[in-house]
C-alpha positions in Angstrom: 105.4 72.2 86.5 105.6 71.6 82.5 108.9 73.8 81.1 107.3 73.5 77.8 104.3 75.7 79.0 104.5 79.5 79.3 104.2 80.5 83.1 103.1 84.0 84.5 103.3 83.7 88.7 101.9 87.2 90.3 102.9 87.2 94.1 105.3 84.3 94.9 105.0 85.4 99.1 101.5 82.9 98.7 102.0 80.8 95.9 104.8 78.8 95.5 103.6 75.6 93.5 106.4 74.2 92.6 110.2 73.8 93.6 111.4 76.7 90.4 109.5 79.0 92.7 111.1 78.2 95.6 114.6 79.5 94.1 113.1 82.6 92.5 111.7 83.4 95.6 115.1 83.0 97.1 116.6 85.5 94.8 114.2 88.2 96.3 111.3 87.8 93.1 108.3 88.6 93.9 106.6 87.9 90.7 108.1 86.3 87.1 107.4 85.8 83.8 109.0 82.1 81.9 109.0 81.0 78.5 110.0 77.8 76.7 112.6 78.5 73.8 112.0 76.2 71.3 113.4 75.0 68.1 111.1 73.6 66.0 109.8 71.2 68.5 112.7 70.9 70.2 112.8 73.1 73.6 116.4 74.0 73.6 116.2 76.8 76.8 113.9 79.0 79.0 113.8 83.0 78.7 112.1 84.1 82.5 112.5 87.8 83.8 112.2 88.5 87.5 110.0 91.7 89.4 110.8 92.2 93.2 107.2 93.8 92.7 104.0 91.5 93.2 101.9 92.0 90.1 104.8 93.3 87.9 103.4 91.2 84.6 100.3 90.8 82.8 99.4 88.3 80.2 100.3 91.1 78.3 104.1 91.0 79.1 104.0 87.3 79.3 102.2 86.9 75.3 105.3 89.2 74.5 107.8 87.2 75.5 106.8 84.6 74.2 107.4 86.3 71.0 110.8 87.1 72.0 111.6 83.5 72.9 
């Protein structure tokens, strides 16, 4: 997936579409939000949160995380 785009995954047990999903699932997370950290037009990192619960995050959480990033 394009790491310059925000990403919300509700259930890693049934939806692991990208290599990063496998790595996050292997750590015991079942859902996560991920946002790029941008400085101007340059990406300087990512900010993510994960949960051991499925459907732990909403679109509103993802929007808030993007604001923080």
